[in-house]
C-alpha positions, 0 to 999 in steps of 0.5 A: 499499500503506497502513502499519501505522499508516496508519489511525491516520488513516484509521480516525478517524470509521470507525465511522460510515461502515464497518458490517456488512454482514447478507448479508455477514456470513452468507457470512463466518460459514457459512464458519467452519462449526463453529469456537468460537473465532474470531482476527479478523485485521485485526479493526478496529472489529469489523464482521462478528465472530460474537456466538454464538463467543469471537472474539479480535481481532488490530488494528494500530491503536490508534486502530481498537481505541477504536473498539469497543463496549464489549461487543466481543471482546477486542482485541490491537495487532498485525500479519499478518505476526506475529500474537500468537498460539500455533500451533493455538490458536483453531479459525478465523483470519479476515480481512475485506477488509483483507489489501490494508493488508499488507506482506506477505499470505504471510507473513500467510495463513501466520501466519493458518494457524499459529494456525487448527487448523481453518480459516482465511475470509477475504473479500477483493477479485479488483481486476480488476473494479474497473478497468472499474468507473463510479468509478475508469473515468470520474472517479478516472482515477488509481486505476490507478497507485496501487499498483506492489506487484505481489505476489499477495494473499489472494485470487492466493494462493488461486487458486494454492492448495487453497482454496476460493472464490466470490464474494460479491455487493454488495447495493445498499443495502449498509449497509457504506460501504466502496471500492465499495459505492454501485455505484448510490447515486453522490451518496454518494461526494460526501459527505466523511464516505463517502470518508473511510472508504474506503482508496483515496479516503485514497491519491490525490491530494488534487486529482484527488479534488477534480476527479473529485467536481465532475466526478461532480457535474456528470454527477448533475446534467445527468443523464449518469452515469445515463444512462452507467449505466443497465444497473445501475439495476435491479440488485439486487446486482452483482460487484464482486471481492469474494470468500470464500475458505476453506483448511482448515488439518486 
């Protein structure tokens, strides 16, 4: 689990590799429906914020806020667990691949529901597929030891509630460099700049990461990776556990 200040470290240079993927953005914006005013919680540098609505960004890291574009929505420094907005102050609250960094996801969801008159929209993660993914299965084998915290995330909270849930497949040429985005482009993980924008690389022991990347490089050079993962090579998109969740609040 990352602390609220984690992105003061991880976030340096974040915008270089973490950009908005148009196909994923379209799904989020459609889920916002008729919402005119939107609060983006854990907003980061502003990816996935709709440009045709009144957006207020809430982000704990000053480093991330500083990387927002000059024409981005105004940002307030604050956390999901204590959103600095009034009750029913926006039509919708949104969160994009962020709740696994919150200290209390249930409280964060309650806060989003408190401020949203119509709905809460979250792009979140079902982590189960990650343990079968080639990167964590064959290389970053200590990934499963990272987070002993078993508190439910937004996906699990959605499963246990009346929320609607839909899978969001990741395109093979996804331009947002989040954790598993390079599922068909393994050489990308060898780039330190790519790894710098992915939080779990910061959580893992640096020695483990270095050894894992050396094995990956060797497997790519001798064709072992392609042989082991040949079923992926012709796929256009893949379900890697991204889930779009919508709670209606009115």
